[in-house]
N, C-alpha and C positions, 0 to 999 in steps of 0.2 A: 678515459671517457668521462665526460661531464655528467654529474649526477643531477640532471635537471629537475627531476621530480622531487628529490630530497631538498634541493635548493628552493623550489616553489613552496614546499611545506615549511621550510625555515622562514622564508620571507613572510608567509601568511601568519606564522606564530608570532613573529616580531611585531605585528600590528596589534597584538593583544585583542584578538577577536572575541566577541561575546556571542555565544551560540543560542539561537532560537530556532534550531533545526535539529534533525537527527544526526548522530546517534544519541541515545538517552543519557550517556555519561557526560555530555556537554563539555567536551574538551578535558575530560578527566576531573571535573569539579563535582560530580554527583556520584554517590556510592563509593565503593572501594575498588580501584583498579590497580592497586600497588603490585599485584602479582604479574603485571605485564612487563616481564623482563626476559631477556634472551636465555638466561640460565634455566628458565622453566619451560622452554620450548622443547619438550621431550616428545618421544614417539612411543610406539608399542613395545617398550622394553619391559623387563621383569617387574611386575608389580603395578603396571599401568593399564592392564586390561586391553580389550579390543572392541572398538565401537561397533563393529559389524558382527561380533558375537560376544556381547557383554556378559561376563559371568562374575565379576568381582567389583572393583572400585567404580567403574562406569555404570554398572548395573545399579549399584547402591546410590550413586549420585543421581541418576535419572529417576529412581524410585522416590527420591526426595522432592521432586517436582510434582507434588500431590495436590494439584488445584481442585480436583474432584475425584471422589472414590470410584467413579465409573470409567475413568480414563487412565491409560498408561502414557507416559511422556517419552519422547524420543528426541535426542539432541540432533540438530541439523547444523552442519558446518559449511554447507554450500548454500546457505540462506533459505528463506521460505520457499523459493523457487524449487528447490530439490524435493521438498515435501509435497508441493503441488504436482510435480511431475510424477512422483511415485504413486500418489493416490489415483490420479486420472489414468495412468498407464496400467494400473492394476485391474481396471475394468475393460481393458482393450478387447479381451477375448469374449466378452458378453455381447449379446445382441441388443440393439436399442440405441437411442440417442442419449448424449449428455445434454442436460438442460442447464442453461447458465444465464446469469444476469448480464446485461450489456456492458457493465463496467468491471468485468473480471480482469485480472492482471494478464499481461501478454504471455506469461509463462503457461497459462491455461491453453492458449492457442498453440504454443509450441508443443505441449503435451498431446493435443488433439492431432496435430500434424504428424508427430512421431508415430502414433498408433493408427493413423488414418481413421480417426473416429469422427463421426458427424455430430453436430450439435444443433439444438433448437435454442435460439436466443430469445429470452423472455422480454416482453415489453418492460421497460425500466424507467420509472418516473424520475424526473429531475426536480430540484427544489428551487423555489424562486429566490431564496436568500443567497444561495451560492452559485446557482446555475449549473450544479453538478448532479450526476446520477446518484440516486439514493436507494430506492426500494424496487425490487422486482415485483411484477404484478401477480398477486395471489390468485386471482381468478384464472389466469393462464396456467399457473402451476396445477390447479385443481382439474384442469381438463386435459393435461398432458401426461403421457407415460414415458418414463425414461429409466436408464440404468444408474444414473448418478446426477445429482444436482450440484451446482457450484455457485456460490454467492459471495459477495464482498460485504463485510460488516466489521467495523464501520467503514465509510468511505474515507478518502484521503483527508478530507476536511474535518473529520471527526463527527459526522452526522450518522445517526443510527436509525433503526426502525425496529419493529417488533419481531426480533429474530426467532423467538419461541414460536410465534404463529407461523412463520415461514417454514421452520423445521417440521411443525405438525402437518402443514400442507403437503410437503414432500413425502413425509412418512405415510400419510393417508393414501398416497399413490404407490406405496411400497417402493419408494425411491430413496436410497440413502443420500446424504448431503455432506459436502465438504464446505466448510465456512472458512474463507480467507480472512482471518482476524489479524492480519499483519500489523495493523495500527492499534491493536487492542490488548497488547501483552499486559498492560496495567489494569485492565478491566477487572472489576470485582473488588478493587480497593474502595474504602469508604468514600462516598461522594462521587464515584465514577460509575459509568454504565455497567450493566451485567454482561458477563461473557457468554458466548454461545455454548460454553461448557455446561452452563446451567439450563440450556434449552434442549439438550439431548442430541445435538448434532453428532453424526457418526465420526467425522474427522474435523479437527480444528487446528489450524496452523497459525502460529504467532511469531512475528519478528521481534524477539526480545530486544534486539539492538535498537529498534526505533524509539522506544519510550523508556526502557529500563537500562540500567548501567551495565550493558554488556557490549562486546566488540562487534563491529560491523561484520555481517554474514552469519552471526550466531542466532539461530531460531530454534523453535520447538514444535514438533508435530504431536498433537494429542490424538490418540486413537481410542475410540470407545471399545470397551472390552467385548461388546457384542457386535462390533462393526462387521459388515460383510467384507470379504476379500482382505481381511485383516492380515493374515499371514503373508499374502502376496504383496501387500503394501510394505510390510516390514522387510521382505526379501528385496524389493526394488529400491529400498533406501540404500542398499549396498551399490546398486547400479548407478544411482544418480548422485552419489557422494564420493568424495575423495577416498582412496584406499589408505591415505596418510593424513588422517584428520588432525587438525591443530588442537593440541591440548590447552593452549591458551584460550582458544575460542570456547572450548567446553568448560574450562574453569570459570570463564566469564559468565557463562550461562548459570553455573552453580551459584556464583556470587550474586547474580541478578535475582535468582530465585530466593536466596536468603534475604536480599534487600526487600523484595516484595512481601515475604512472609512476616517481616518485622515492621513494615512501613505504617506510619500513622499520618493521616492526611491533614490534620488540623493546621500544621505549619505551612503546608502547601497553599491551602485556601486563604490563610492570612496574607501571605506574600502575593498571591494572585490578586487579591482585592486591592492591595497597595499599588501593584503594577497597573491595574486598570485605571485607578484614580490618576496616576501620573500621566498615563497615555491620554486620557480625556482632558486633563488640565493643560496638556501641551497642544491642544487643538486638533488632535487626531480622534478618530471614532473607532468603535469596536463592535463587532458582531460576535456574540458568544455562541459556541457550538454545543451539541449534546455532550460531547466529551470536553470536560473543563480544561484538559491539557492543550486544547487547540483554540486559538483566537484568530479571527480575521480583523486586521487593522487597516483602516483606509482614511483617505482625505478626499473631500468632495471635489477638489479642483485638480487632483492628480490621478493618473493611472496607477495601477498597482506596480508596474515596472518602474515608473518614475519614483514612487515612494520607496521601493526597494533600494534604488540608487541613493536616495537621501539617507536611508538608514545605514547603508554600507559606507557612506562617507563618514559616518560616526563610529564605524567598526561594529555595527550590529548586523549579524548575518541571519537571514530568514530562510524558511523552508522553500517557499516559492512565491511567485507573484502571478496574478492573473490580470484581467482587464481592469478590475476595480480595487483589488485588495492585495495585501501580503498576508501570508499564512505563517503564524508563529506556532512552533511546538515548544511549549513551556517545559522547564525542568521539573522533575519531581523533587522539589526542594525539601530538605530535611535538616534537622538539627546537626550542626557540625559540618555541613557541606562547605565547599570552598568556591561556590558559584559567586561571581562578582555582581551581586544584586545591587548594591548601592551605586556601583559604577554604571550599571545598566540604567538606573534611574537618572543619573546625571547625563548620560548620553542621549536618552530619550528627550530630555528637556532641551538638549542642544541641537536636535534635528531642525534643520533649516527648511522651511516650506516656502518656496517662491510665491510671492503674493502680488507680483506686478502683472502677471499674465494668467488669465484663466485658460486652462488646458481643455481642448476638445477631447472628451473621453472616448475611448474605443467603444465600438458597438458591442452590445450584448450578444453573446453567442447563443445559438440554439442547437442542442444536441439531438441526434436521431434517437427516438425512444420506442419505436414500434418493434413488433415481433419479427424475427428473422431466422435464417437458417445458415449454418456454417458447414461448408463441405471442404475438407482438406484438399487442397489443389496443388499439384505439382505443375507450376506454370512454366513450361518450357518455351512456349511462344505466347507473346502478348502484343498488344497494339494500343496506341492512344486514339481514342475517339471522343467526339463531343459528348459531354455528360447528358445532353438532351436526347441523344440517340442510343443511350445505353440500357434502356428497359429490357429486362430479360437476360442481359449479359452477366457474366461472372467477374467480380472484381479481382484484379490481379495484384492489387496493392491496397493496404489499409488507407482509409481517408481519416486523417487525424487533425481535428480542429484545435488550433492553439490560440489561447488556452481552451481546455485544460490539458491537452496533450494525451488524452485517452482516445484510442481508436473508436470512432463513432459508427463507421461503416467498415466492414471487415473483408479482407482478402478471402475469397472463397464464398462470399455472400452474393446472392443473386440480386441484381439491381431492380428495385420496384419503382413505380410511378411516384410514390410518396418520397422516396429517396431523391429522385430527380428534382422534385419540387424544393426540397431542402437544400440540395446542392446549388440550385438556382439562387436561393436566398443568400447562401454563403458567398457565391461568386459575385453577385451584383452588389453585395455589401462590402466587397473587397476584404473579407476576412482571410486570415492566413490559414490555409488548409493544406497540410502535407498530402500529396497525392492528387491534388486538383490544380492543374497548371494551364493557364490561358484557356480556361473553359473546357479542358479535356481531362479524362481519367484513363487509367490503364486497365484494360479488360483482357480476359483470356481469349486468345485467338484460336478458335475451333476450326478455322478453315484450312 
């Protein structure tokens, strides 16, 4: 049998790609991943403890992830998703709604579906700089009661908000809060935003692999020592994680934590400044995010997708492209790293920007930002109808505007007149919307 995946990986490696995307080890050039060898791919043999009942070396290793004295850390080998599933499902038996921002990860809705839990979707503001969801509405939080809040901080683009204020608003309503800090595992380092761990959130989950030098799928769930449903969450981690956890993933979490504990940011900011200077001198433009690890790079005559192709032609691989920008996730540069920084500078200077034709830029997208309600729905029967006739109907499929690729209107959500108005704008502007085809959407068939 042909090993097509392995061949694809080899072909990609031969291009000498330069990473400006996740994971944080940047093709093995940041931090120390020398332990990633098959001889260390052990299991729960004598001396190696049990992740699902840690009493020895794993217990000691997780205790070393001491970001804040009020929290205990739990290794996740099935990604941040497993932590989100465990926390939300732990509240399944309680009465009340889950309250969530509109830009929560899709795993949140999977968890709600699994436990048939209903949710209130908070009005969630977008930012003019990126056209992305950023902050849930605090006034709405203060008038709602719920059993658990779920928010995303920071967003994918590295934009933040006053997470401490949001935590206080939920707690004032006697509502615990889960903060999906997937993109903020490096928060708290000098020069970077503060973590939700310093805001008193009940649960904080971080994808170490996104920005720190750990392996993909390795994450950490921080549980406050006074968090409600704490024991149930810990129990459910066994349910949502493999019974044969990878010790290489756990070792990479330990290594990433050691990297974080000893990291000094000065070198990073020196290199970042040099990088931005080269980008600007090459005719490109930059938008700086709240998180210095994220940069939006753009050119006034190109769409983000066209610019991405120009960069990939030079072997520079980015995190994503939208209508206007490409998103770079920078390395946490450090003394002694092997990241090809000078080669990156050379390749940026070599990027060819076509100057003979001005490109007609894609239209700006507008996301749905209003309050809503999510009702887990087993859609056994559905039908396609004109979106203009869908008021009061229940969506049977997410409506996902590309970009950014985040569900803007959700399966199980009841269609409102303001939704229909926005669908009309999308449709008549010829924007790409997954779930909106030829003026029709899929709704639950109650007949």
